[in-house]
N, C-alpha and C positions, 0 to 999 in steps of 0.2 A: 526508431530505426526502420521498422517494417513499413511504416507509411512512406518514408523516404524511398524505400526499396521499390515502391510502385513505379516511381519515375526513373529510378536507377536500380538495375538488378544488384542483388547483394554482392555478387562476385566483382562488381565494378567499384566497390568500396576500396579506398586505399587501406594499406596495412595500418597506418596511423589511426584512421577512423575506426577500424575494426578493433584495435587494441582498446580504444575508449569503451566500446561496447563490451568487450571481454572483461575489462576491469570492473565495470559497474554491474553487469548482469551475471558474472560468474566468479571472478577472483575475490571480490570483497566478501562474499558469503562462503566460498568453498576453500579458500586458502587462509592459513593462519596469518595474523597481523605481521609477524616478523618475516614469514615466508613471502608475503606480498611485498613488503618493503624491499627485500632483497631482489625479488623479481623485477620490481620497477627500476631499481638501479641499473640492471642490465638492459632493460627495455629502453630506458631513456638515454643511456650512454652508448649502447651498441646497436640495438635492433632498429629503433626509430631512425637514426641517422643512415642506416644501411637500406632498410626496406620501407620506411615510412611513406615515401612518395609513390610507391608502386601500388597498382591495383592488386587485389588479392589473387586474381586470375593470371597476373603477370609474374608471380613469384615461382620460379622453376628450380628443380633440384640442382642444376649446375650452378645457379646463382648462390644457393646455400652452401654447396661444397666449396666454391671459390671463397666465400665469406669465411668459412671455418678454417680454410687453409691459410688465408691472410692473417687470421688471428694468431697463428703460430709464429709469425715473423717478428723480427726485432722491431722495437719502437711502438708496439701496440698497447703498452701499459699506459694508464691514465693517472698514475699516482706520483709521477715525477721520478720514478726509480728506473734505472737502466735495466735492460734485459727483456725477456719475453714474458708474455702472460703465462701463468701456470696452466698445466694441462687440466687441473681440476676446475679452474675458472672457465676454460673453453668448453669443458663438458657441461658445466652449469648453464652457460649461454645456450648450448644445444638443447638442454632440457627445457628452458624457458620458451624458446621458439617452438619446440615440438608441442608444448602444452597449448600455446595459442593457436597453432594451425590445426591441432586435433579438434579444438572447440569449433573452429570454422567449418570443419567437416560435419560435426554433429549438428550444427545449426544450418547445414546445407548452403553455406555461403560459397564453398568450393566443393567439388565432387570428391577429390582425393587430396591428401596432404602431400605437398612436394617433399616432405621429410621421409616419405616411404622409401625404403631401400638405402637410406643414408645411414651408415654405421655411426654409432655413438663414439665420439672421440675417446681414445684410451687415456687413462690417467697414469702418468708416470709415478712409480712407487718412490716416494720421497723418504729418505732415511730419517728415522725419528731422532730428534735430539733428546738424549737422556743423560742423567748424571749416574756415574757409577757410585759405589759405596763411599769412596773417598771424597768425591765431589759433593755427594749428598751431605756428608758430615761437615764439609766446609760451608755449605749452605746453611745448615743449622747453627753453626758458630756465628755466621754473619747476621743471622736473624736476632741474636741476643741483644743487639743494640737498637733494634727497630721497635716501633710502638707495638703494644700488646696485640691489638686487633689484627695488624698485618702479620705478626709473628704466628698467631693462632691460625689464620687463614692459610698461610703457606704450609704450615706443618700438617694441617688437615688435608690439604691438597696432596701433599707428598705421601701421607700415610694411609689415606682412605681411597684415593683415586677419584674423588668426586669431580665432576665437571664444573666449570666456572659458574654456569647458571644454577647448578644444584647448590653450590656453596653460597651464592648470593641470595638464593631463595630459602636458605636455612633459617628456621626460627628456634628460639630457645625451647619451645614445647616439643620440638623434634629430637632434642638431645636428652638422654638419660645419663646422669652422672652418679653411678653407684660407688660403693666402697671398693676402690681398686679396679673398677671396670667402667666402661662407658659404651653407649651405642648411639647411632644416629639413624633415625627413620628418614630415609630419602624418599619424599613423597611429592615434592614440587620443585619447580625450576623457575628462575626469574629471567625475563628478557626485557630489554628496553626498546620501545618502538617510537620512532620520530613522530611528533605531533600527537602522540597518545600518552606516552609515559611508560612506566614499568607495567609488565603483565606477569601474573603468576599462573602457571599452568602445570599439569602433570609432566614428569620427565619424558624423555624421548619415546620409550617403549614401556610395555607392562613390566618387563624384566628390570627396567630402571627403577621401579618402585621396590625398594629393598631396605634391609637393615644391615648396617655396617658397624663392626666393632671398632672402638677407638683404642689406641695404645694407652696403657695405664699411665705412662710418663706424661701424657698430655692432659690428664685430668686436673692437676692443680692449676694450670694456666687457664683452662676452660672455666673453672670455678671462679678464678679471679676476674676474668673477663665478664662473666655473668654478673658478679657483684658490681663491677664498674657500670655495666649496662643498666642495671636496676637503679643505681644511684643517679645516672644521667637522665633516666626516664622521670624520676621523681623531681629532680631539679628543673627540668625543662618545663614542667607543668603544662600550661596551655600551648606552649610552643611545640610540644611533641605532636607530630603530624600523623602518627600511626597509632590508632586505638585498637584496631582489629589484629594487627600484626606486631610481633616483637622480634625483629630480625637480629641475628647474631652479629652480622656485619652491617653497620648502618652509619649514617651521618649523625651529627649531634641532635638533629630534630627527629630522629627515628626513621627517616626515609632510608630505603635500601640503597646501597652503593650502586652507582652506574657501572655497567660492565667496562665502559671506557676508562673509568678511574683505575680499575685493576690493570688494564692494558697499558696505562700510562705509568703507574707506580712500579710495575714489575721490571721493565727494562732499566728504569732509573736505579732501582735497587741493585740489579745485576752489575751495572756500570760502577756504582759507588763502591762496591765490594770486590770489583775485579774478578767476578765469577765467569765461568763459561756461559755464553749466551744460549739459552733454550727458550722456547715459547712458554707462556704460562700453562697452556694445555699440555705441554710436554712433561709437566709434573705428574700428570696422570699416567703417561707412558713410563716415567721413571718409577712410580709406585709399583706398577705391574712388573717391570723388569727386575727390580730389587727383590720382589717376592719370588719370582721365577728362579733367580740365581740363589735364593736361600732354600730352594726345594719346595716352594709352595705348589699345591695341587692346582692344575689348570682349571678344574671345575670351581674351586673356591675362589680363585682369582677372577674368573668370569663372573661369578655372582657378586663379588665386591665391586667390580667395575660396572655392573648393570648391563652387560651385553645381552642381546636378545637370545643368543645361544652360544654354546661353547665353540662352535665352528668360527664365529666372529673372532673370539680370542685366539684361536689357532691361526687364523689368517693374518691377524695383526702382529702376533708375537711368535709366529711359527719359527723364525730363525733363532730367536732367543731361547725358545723351548727346546729346539734341537740341540743347541749348544749346551744347555743345562743337562739334557739327556746324555750327551756324549761324555760330559764330566762325570755324571753318575755312573756310567758304564766303566769308567776307569777304576772305580772302587772294587770291581771284581778281579782286577789284575792280580791282587794279592792272593786270591783263591788258587790261581794257577802258578804261583811262585813257589817252587819246591823249598826254597830257603825259609819260607814262612811256616813250614809244617815239619821241620826237622825236630826230632825229639831232643830235648836238652841232654 
């Protein structure tokens, strides 16, 4: 790069050329595999078509502001679905572009970033899809006709609030099944990266490494699934592809399930049983909401979910917590009701 720069100043590089340098000299070593994969999706689909032909010194704040504004208009989705891009996606594109231009400043390709002074796009608060207690009960009834592996996965998602990656990264050595009790050590998460395969890493934050109690009613099914898994492992013999790991949720050869398999199975299951549609991740929200409505302490719920701090729990579930608090206050009404204190 710098030899070429002798003939052509760095700021004369096109955005597309600089992205190549950014990817090889920074992103591959500094970003996680999954993060880089997601960055490259937005770079190739959005940023290169918009800025790729421009020299680095030609990219101006107004150009970026106009680009972000246009992303908010109808018809900018690229998945064949009608409607607008989500505000979260637009904010993510802003984040990727800011990262690249910041590196250009550090490497003195440009003096200042054209992103300076441009506000980060706001993310509209999307109402969470959750099941109430009745709908959760309907879900459990529907699961009774499903294969044991899927039945256990969904029940764990509902009752523990584990993230999808945490569930898929779960190994039998992480589950303790005692007499009438059970716990899960949440210490790793699984992602799948194109051209690399699955990756196991620590969960999102230090607080995400946690121990979560399992409802006693789930213990028998977990024991049965473990027996089935052990039997499948023995029968597979040399076809078993995993010697180091023994995943709770796996294919017949021991390989962990692809996250895409969960994303495909879940909506199909919802449709087959005519249940209200929520995302798989919304089972995590449902778990927290059911606990809140049952009077669960916010700190305990925060620890079960693996939030970095309790303020995260309050921000995400603030409305539900306030509603539960208002219901709790109603219990004091009887204290002020004279009819409740009349002597017989």
